N, C-alpha and C positions, 0 to 999 in steps of 0.2 A: 678567862676561864676556859679551860676545855675539858673534854671527857675524859676521865681517868685511862681509859681504854687508849688514847693516844701514846701513853708511856707506859703502860705495862698490860700483863694479860693475868688471868687469874684461873685457877682451878679449885672446885668444891668437893667437899666430901662429909658425910653424914656420921653421927657417932650418937644415935639415939634422938635426944631433943636437941643437940648442940650439932652445931655446923663449924666445920674448919674450911677457911677460905686461904688458898695459897695467892699471893700477890707479886708478881715477878716482873721486875723492871725490864724494859726490851732493850735499854743500854744500862748495863751497870753503874754509869756515870751519873745517871738519876736518880741513885738511892738514898742519897742524902736529903734531895728535894721530895721525895716520897715521904719519907720518915716524917718531914714537916707538914705534910699536907695531909695523910692518911693516918690519921690518930685514932685511938681507941675510943674518944670521944664522939667523933664524926662517924665511924662505923657504926657505934651504938645508935645516934640520932639516927642513920639512914635505915635501919632494921628494925627501928620501935614500934612501926605501924605492925609487925608482926608478932610483936611480944618480948623482944628481945629484952634481956635484964643485965647483961653484962657483956663486956668484950674483953679479951685479952690479946695484945699484939705481942708476939715473938719475933725479935728482928736476927734476920741472917745476912747480914751483910755480905759473908765471901760469897754468897749464890746471888746478891743483889735482889733478894726477897723478903718478904713478910710472912708469917702465919697467924692470921686472926682466927680466933676461937670464939663463937658467938653464943652465947646460953639463951636456951628456951625461944628458940627462933624457928622450930621446925613444926609447932603447932601438936607436939607430941610423939614427932619420928614417925617414920616409915610403918610402924606397926601399930600406931595410935591415931595417926592424922587423916583426915578424909579429904584432903586437899591433893591435887594432882601431880605435886612435887614433892612426895614426902621424904625424897632424900636430900632436896635441898640444893640439887644440881644446877639449876638455870640461878640460882642466888647469885653466883660470879657475876653474871651479867648486872646484876644490880649494882654491886660494888664498882664495877666498871663505868656504870654511868655517871656516877659520882664526879662532881665539877670540883677541880682542882685548879690552882694558879699555873700557869705554863713555866716550865722550867727555863730558867734565864743560863743554864750550861751549856 
C-alpha cells in the first residue's frame, strides 16, 4: 500500500456545503488503476468523520482525472462554519493521504 499522492495530485473547491475534489493522475497510464482504487464508497468513508452524506464520482479518462463531489462535508460552508477551513481547500490533502494499492502498470 502507498499513499495516493504518489500516483496523483488533487485540487479542491467549495460550493456551499459541497466539496469538489479533482484527482489527476501524475501519469495518465495509471487512470484505470486509480478508477479501481478510489471509489465513491472509499472516499465517503474517508470523509465520514466530517459528516459527509454522499459522494459522486465523475470520470474524466481523456484528462486522466476524476471529479468527486462530496455532500455535507464543509460543516455548513464558508458562511456557516466555524472551522478554519470553511472553503475545504486543505481537504484535497486528506484525499491524497488515502492508502491505495501500488500500481503494477
